[in-house]
Structures are given as structure tokens and as C-alpha cells.
C-alpha positions as CSV (number, residue, x, y, z in Angstrom):
1,X,-79.8,-57.9,87.6
2,X,-77.4,-58.8,91.3
3,X,-79.6,-57.3,94.1
4,X,-77.2,-58.1,96.5
5,X,-75.2,-54.9,96.6
6,X,-78.8,-52.9,96.9
7,X,-80.5,-52.3,99.8
8,X,-84.0,-52.5,100.7
9,X,-85.4,-49.4,101.9
10,X,-89.3,-48.6,103.5
11,X,-91.0,-46.8,101.2
12,X,-95.0,-45.5,101.6
13,X,-97.4,-45.7,98.9
14,X,-100.7,-43.4,99.0
15,X,-103.3,-45.5,97.1
16,X,-107.1,-44.9,96.1
17,X,-109.2,-44.1,98.4
18,X,-111.0,-47.3,100.1
19,X,-108.3,-49.5,98.5
20,X,-106.2,-50.6,101.2
21,X,-107.0,-53.5,102.3
22,X,-107.2,-54.5,98.4
23,X,-103.5,-52.9,97.6
24,X,-102.3,-54.8,100.8
25,X,-103.3,-58.4,99.3
26,X,-102.6,-57.2,95.6
27,X,-98.7,-56.8,96.7
28,X,-98.4,-59.5,99.2
29,X,-99.2,-61.9,96.4
30,X,-96.9,-60.4,94.3
31,X,-94.2,-61.0,97.5
32,X,-94.0,-57.6,98.2
33,X,-93.2,-57.7,102.3
34,X,-95.9,-54.9,103.3
35,X,-97.5,-53.2,106.4
36,X,-100.7,-51.8,106.8
37,X,-100.9,-49.7,110.2
38,X,-104.5,-50.8,111.1
39,X,-106.8,-50.4,114.1
40,X,-109.8,-51.8,115.5
41,X,-112.8,-50.0,116.1
42,X,-116.7,-51.2,117.2
43,X,-119.1,-50.6,114.2
44,X,-122.5,-50.0,115.5
45,X,-125.6,-50.6,113.2
46,X,-129.1,-50.7,113.9
47,X,-129.4,-54.1,114.8
48,X,-125.7,-55.6,115.8
49,X,-122.6,-54.1,116.9
50,X,-119.2,-55.9,115.4
51,X,-115.2,-55.0,115.9
52,X,-113.9,-53.7,112.4
53,X,-110.1,-53.1,111.7
54,X,-109.9,-49.9,109.8
55,X,-106.5,-48.2,108.2
56,X,-104.6,-46.2,111.2
57,X,-103.7,-43.9,108.3
58,X,-106.9,-43.8,105.5
59,X,-104.6,-43.7,101.5
60,X,-101.5,-45.2,102.5
61,X,-99.1,-48.1,103.4
62,X,-95.0,-49.1,103.3
63,X,-93.4,-51.4,101.6
64,X,-90.1,-52.7,102.2
65,X,-88.2,-53.0,98.6
66,X,-85.0,-53.4,96.9
67,X,-84.1,-49.5,95.1
68,X,-84.3,-51.1,91.8
69,X,-86.2,-49.5,89.4
70,X,-88.4,-52.8,88.4
71,X,-89.1,-53.0,92.5
72,X,-90.9,-49.3,92.5
73,X,-92.6,-50.2,89.1
74,X,-93.3,-53.5,90.5
75,X,-95.3,-51.2,93.1
76,X,-96.7,-48.5,91.0
77,X,-98.4,-50.6,88.1
78,X,-100.9,-53.1,90.9
79,X,-104.2,-51.8,90.6
80,X,-105.3,-49.1,93.1
81,X,-101.0,-47.8,93.9
82,X,-101.3,-44.1,93.0
83,X,-97.6,-43.1,94.0
84,X,-95.0,-43.3,96.2
85,X,-94.3,-40.5,98.7
86,X,-91.7,-38.6,98.8
87,X,-90.0,-38.0,95.5
88,X,-87.2,-36.6,94.9
89,X,-84.8,-36.5,91.8
90,X,-87.0,-39.7,90.2
91,X,-86.3,-41.6,93.4
92,X,-89.7,-42.2,97.0
93,X,-87.7,-40.7,100.0
94,X,-87.3,-43.9,102.4
95,X,-88.7,-44.0,106.0
96,X,-86.5,-45.3,108.9
97,X,-86.7,-48.5,109.4
98,X,-87.3,-47.7,113.6
99,X,-90.1,-46.1,112.4
100,X,-91.4,-48.8,111.1
101,X,-90.6,-50.8,114.2
102,X,-92.1,-48.4,116.0
103,X,-95.8,-48.7,114.6
104,X,-95.4,-52.4,114.3
105,X,-95.3,-52.4,117.9
106,X,-97.7,-49.4,118.4
107,X,-100.3,-51.9,116.5
108,X,-99.4,-55.3,118.0
109,X,-99.9,-54.4,121.5
110,X,-103.5,-53.3,120.7
111,X,-103.5,-50.4,122.9
112,X,-105.9,-47.6,121.9
113,X,-103.9,-45.5,119.7
114,X,-105.1,-42.5,117.6
115,X,-103.8,-40.7,114.7
116,X,-102.1,-37.3,116.2
117,X,-101.4,-34.7,114.0
118,X,-97.9,-33.9,112.9
119,X,-95.9,-31.6,115.4
120,X,-92.1,-30.8,114.5
121,X,-91.1,-29.0,118.7
122,X,-91.9,-31.3,121.8
123,X,-89.6,-33.0,124.6
124,X,-88.0,-36.5,123.0
125,X,-88.6,-39.2,125.9
126,X,-88.0,-43.2,125.5
127,X,-90.6,-45.9,126.8
128,X,-88.2,-47.5,129.7
129,X,-90.9,-50.2,130.9
130,X,-93.4,-52.2,130.0
131,X,-94.7,-53.7,126.5
132,X,-93.0,-50.6,124.5
133,X,-90.1,-50.8,126.4
134,X,-87.2,-48.8,123.9
135,X,-89.6,-47.3,121.9
136,X,-88.9,-43.4,121.6
137,X,-91.3,-40.6,120.7
138,X,-92.6,-37.3,122.0
139,X,-93.8,-36.4,125.2
140,X,-97.5,-34.9,125.1
141,X,-100.9,-34.4,126.7
142,X,-103.9,-34.9,126.0
143,X,-107.4,-34.2,128.8
144,X,-105.3,-34.4,131.7
145,X,-103.1,-37.7,130.7
146,X,-99.8,-38.2,128.8
147,X,-99.3,-39.4,125.3
148,X,-96.0,-41.3,123.8
149,X,-96.4,-39.5,120.2
150,X,-94.5,-41.4,117.1
151,X,-94.1,-39.4,113.9
152,X,-94.3,-40.6,110.8
153,X,-91.9,-38.1,109.1
154,X,-92.8,-38.4,105.3
155,X,-96.9,-39.2,106.0
156,X,-97.0,-35.8,108.1
157,X,-98.8,-37.8,110.4
158,X,-98.6,-39.1,114.2
159,X,-100.0,-41.5,116.3
160,X,-100.1,-41.3,120.1
161,X,-100.5,-43.8,122.9
162,X,-101.8,-43.2,126.5
163,X,-98.8,-43.6,128.5
164,X,-97.9,-43.4,132.4
165,X,-95.1,-40.1,132.4
166,X,-93.2,-42.3,135.5
167,X,-92.3,-45.2,132.3
168,X,-90.3,-42.8,130.3
169,X,-87.5,-41.4,130.2
170,X,-85.5,-38.2,128.7
171,X,-83.4,-39.1,125.8
């Protein structure tokens, strides 16, 4: 099959509980472009503390694949994969690449990001300076400080990062 005229898209994949890292490894070994958004948290035991990586969206990861039956079937046959999210007419709904790029920027930036409830309404803004320049999202407020909220529509979830409101502009 000639896949040169078939485009690649990002899709959200639901995985078995606590299998995010295992599925990530298995898909990577298959040559699939896969993204698992993670955050680091300090875990405490009685005798020690350690920074551990946790999935930002437990139970989900993202794959960048060609929109062919074979590619999708290959992902679905991977141990731990439950299903693609948002299936319409036997085809999963793709995720806009801008959302994945923004999530990757958040994760790479290593700022304190938190899962944030999915919102439909709010002021759309763009960061105009700093390491997150160009990132767009919704301006919110939490406990007296401003946050930028970026939504992942297909998961109906989002993430938030603390920002200075003077660093954003309305779009």
C-alpha cells in the first residue's frame, strides 16, 4: 500500500490501568511515534524520598500514525491498549497537532503543571514572552494567581500552568 498520500494524525489511546509506561515501550519498539505526557512528583516512603514520573493523564497516551486500518490495528493489538478515543464512523477522531505540541512544551518546560478540569468557556489568550511564547490557552485563576489552561478536547481534560497575567495577550 502506498502511504505517501495518507496523512499522519495524532490519536488518543486508552490503556489499561497502570500500563501507560509498558504500552509506551511496546509501541516505541514497534516504531510507532508515541507521546506519554508525564509529570514528576516527590514520592515519600518511611525511610526515603524520590522524584518519580507519573502520567499526566492516567490511562491515556497519544500516537502519531498514518490513518490506515493496518496502523490502527497494530496499535490496538498492542498489549495493554484498550481502545482509541472518540471513534466516529469506525474511525477515531484525531487530535489537533497544536494541542500535542503545546502539551510537549509544558512537559519539557518542567514548570509545575497540574491536571485541570475540562472547560468550555473562558478567555482565550496567548503567551507573549518567556519559554512558553506562542502557547495558546484559556486564562484562569486559582488561589489568587493566574493560570493558563490548555485543553485536550478528546480526553475532556486539560492541564494548567501558573503564569503572570502580564505575559499574555488576548487572541
